[in-house]
C-alpha positions in Angstrom: 73.0 -62.0 59.5 74.6 -63.2 56.3 77.3 -60.8 55.0 76.6 -57.9 57.4 78.1 -54.4 56.6 79.0 -53.7 60.2 80.4 -56.3 62.7 80.9 -55.3 66.3 83.2 -57.5 68.4 83.8 -57.0 72.1 87.0 -58.6 73.3 86.9 -61.3 70.6 90.3 -62.8 71.5 89.7 -63.1 75.2 90.9 -66.4 76.6 91.8 -68.0 73.2 94.8 -70.2 72.6 97.1 -69.6 69.6 95.0 -71.6 67.2 91.8 -69.8 68.3 93.5 -66.4 67.8 94.6 -67.3 64.2 91.0 -68.5 63.5 89.5 -65.2 64.7 92.1 -63.1 62.9 91.5 -65.1 59.7 87.7 -64.5 59.9 88.3 -60.7 60.6 90.6 -60.5 57.6 88.1 -62.3 55.3 85.3 -59.9 56.4 87.6 -56.9 55.8 88.4 -58.1 52.3 84.7 -58.5 51.7 84.2 -54.8 52.6 82.7 -55.1 56.0 83.3 -52.4 58.6 84.5 -54.1 61.8 84.5 -52.4 65.2 86.7 -54.2 67.8 86.7 -53.3 71.5 89.8 -54.7 73.2 92.2 -54.1 76.0 95.0 -55.8 74.0 95.9 -53.0 71.6 99.2 -54.6 70.5 97.4 -57.9 69.5 94.9 -56.3 67.1 96.9 -53.3 65.8 97.8 -55.1 62.6 94.1 -55.7 61.8 93.0 -52.0 62.2 93.0 -49.2 59.6 92.0 -46.7 62.3 92.4 -46.9 66.1 90.7 -45.0 68.9 91.0 -45.0 72.7 88.9 -43.6 75.4 90.5 -41.2 77.8 88.5 -39.6 80.6 85.2 -40.6 78.9 86.1 -39.1 75.5 87.1 -40.9 72.3 90.4 -40.0 70.7 91.9 -41.2 67.4 95.4 -42.6 67.8 
């Protein structure tokens, strides 16, 4: 699992304090800079919006780009 091309994260910031959030965000940014594709599922759109190059949402069972 070293240096994967695709990383899938499901609610990676759930129940984290401020220092935990910064740690997770830092790891995500490092992986992005390395060239990894990162898929993040989250109910907290405003929290992770700055980390995303593309955003999607599911509406009535269909995926739509925002």
